[in-house]
C-alpha positions in Angstrom: 13.7 -9.8 2.9 12.9 -12.0 -0.1 12.2 -10.5 -3.5 8.6 -9.7 -3.3 7.5 -9.5 -7.0 4.3 -11.3 -5.9 0.7 -11.5 -6.6 -0.3 -11.0 -3.0 -2.2 -7.6 -2.2 -0.3 -6.9 1.0 2.8 -4.9 0.5 4.3 -5.0 3.9 7.8 -4.9 2.5 7.3 -1.2 1.4 8.8 -0.2 4.7 12.2 -1.4 3.5 14.7 1.5 3.6 17.4 0.3 1.2 18.2 2.7 -1.7 19.8 2.1 -5.0 22.9 3.8 -6.7 20.4 6.5 -7.9 19.1 7.0 -4.4 15.7 5.5 -5.2 14.1 3.7 -2.4 13.8 -0.1 -2.9 10.5 -1.6 -2.1 7.6 -3.7 -3.6 6.2 -0.5 -5.1 9.5 0.5 -6.8 10.6 -3.0 -7.7 11.8 -3.2 -11.3 11.8 -7.1 -11.3 15.4 -6.9 -12.7 16.0 -10.3 -10.9 13.3 -11.8 -13.3 15.8 -11.4 -16.1 18.4 -13.7 -14.5 18.8 -17.3 -15.4 17.2 -19.3 -12.6 18.4 -22.8 -12.2 15.7 -25.2 -10.6 17.5 -27.2 -8.0 14.6 -28.1 -5.7 11.0 -29.0 -6.5 8.7 -26.2 -5.5 5.9 -27.1 -8.0 6.8 -24.5 -10.6 4.2 -25.4 -13.6 5.9 -27.3 -16.4 5.0 -24.6 -18.8 7.5 -22.4 -17.1 10.3 -24.9 -17.1 13.0 -25.5 -19.7 15.4 -28.4 -19.9 18.8 -27.8 -21.4 20.8 -30.5 -23.6 22.4 -31.7 -20.2 19.0 -32.3 -18.5 19.4 -29.2 -16.3 16.1 -27.4 -15.5 15.7 -23.6 -15.5 12.9 -21.1 -15.5 11.7 -20.4 -19.1 12.4 -17.0 -20.4 10.5 -15.4 -23.3 12.2 -13.7 -26.4 12.2 -10.4 -24.4 14.6 -12.0 -21.8 12.1 -11.8 -18.9 11.0 -14.8 -16.9 8.0 -16.6 -18.6 6.2 -16.6 -15.3 6.3 -12.7 -15.0 3.1 -10.9 -15.6 4.3 -8.1 -18.0 1.5 -5.8 -17.2 1.8 -5.8 -13.4 5.5 -7.0 -13.2 4.4 -9.5 -10.6 5.1 -13.2 -10.4 2.3 -15.4 -11.4 3.7 -18.5 -9.6 4.9 -16.5 -6.5 3.7 -19.3 -4.1 5.5 -21.9 -6.1 8.6 -19.9 -7.2 12.0 -21.6 -7.3 14.3 -21.7 -4.3 16.7 -19.1 -5.7 13.8 -16.6 -6.1 12.8 -17.1 -2.5 16.5 -16.4 -1.4 17.0 -13.3 -3.5 16.9 -10.5 -1.0 15.0 -7.4 -2.1 17.3 -4.4 -1.4 20.2 -6.8 -0.8 23.6 -6.6 -2.7 22.6 -8.7 -5.6 19.3 -6.8 -6.0 21.0 -3.5 -5.9 23.6 -4.6 -8.3 20.9 -5.7 -10.9 19.2 -2.3 -10.3 22.4 -0.5 -11.3 
């Protein structure tokens, strides 16, 4: 199941039964959006608005991060992605409750 830090009201993924090292259930309602602190390389065009894209000195594109280290597209008040429908490929592939997710939560 992909990371569901999204702006959609439906929270069907809440039924996910994965638990983190502290025994906390991993679901949309308990998501800490830890994956939104990782560097996200843009390797495919999904339509991410340019204001959320940074270009490094070699021409590589990444999701912009603000001074606090969080993705610039993350709404800090809700911890939901403001570009969920246009999020990068790697964000689409990051599995909520998967190995990488649980490792980031720890």
